N, C-alpha and C positions, 0 to 999 in steps of 0.2 A: 370806852375812854371817859363819854357821860362830861361831858365838857363842849358839846356840841348845842344844848339846849342852848333856845335863844329865853331869856326871861321877857313875860309882858306883863304888864301892868293890866291891875285886873279889872272890867269891865262895869259897871253902875249896875247890873244883875250879877254880880258875883261872879260873874261863869269868866275859863279861859278865851279866848279867839280863837280860832285854827291854825296848828304852828304854818307860815309859811311852805313853801317847797318850790324846787322848780320841776317844772311841764317836762314831760319826759319824753322823746323816743326811743323805742328801743327796735330794731333793726334784726331780720336772719341771723348776721355775723357777730349777733352780741355785743355792738359796741351799740355806747348809750352818747345824744348827744343828746344837748338840751337848753333853753334859752332864762334867763331866770325873769320870773314871773313878775308882769309889773305892780300886781294885788303885791305883791310879797313882797318888792321893796318898797312898794305906797308907805308897808306897815310897820316899813323898820321906820322911814322915816318920816314917819307922824310921833316914827317917839322916837325922834331927833339923833338919828341916827347916821350918818352922814353919807351920802349917796356911794361912795368908795368901797367904805367897809360894809355898808349892806351888801353891798352886791359879793365882795370880798367875802361876808358868812354865808350868805346864799350858794357859794360854792362852797365852801365847805361842809357845809348841812348835805350838802350833794354828794361830793366826796367820801363823809363822812360812810353816809349810808353802803355807798359798794365797800367800800376797809371792813364792817363789819361781816365781810361776808364770808374774810379770808379768816385761814381756818387756826392758816401754823402763828402765835403768840407774835413771836419773833420781830418783820415779818406784820404783819398788824402793826403793832404798836411803835415800830419805824416805819411805817411808811405815815403815821396818825400823827407824828410826831414833827413829819416832814413839810403836810400838810398841813398842820398847826400854824407851822412855822411860814411857811409860805402866804395862806389867806388872811389866817389873822394876827 
């Protein structure tokens, strides 16, 4: 869908800081459990994004990575819309 990237303010060296991601643990059942990385949360909050929205953005980014693997366009797009409405 393309709208899940979070713009970053350019660092003085003109390099973009790494994209914050959720830490993931994957078990043998392929269930995914994640906690929001404190560094990623700090990264977003330090750029003026309030705590609740920062958490929702990180959760959405995590869900979007999973949704990208769905091959049926109609299902993937429907789930992406639902995720955007819920998390962003």
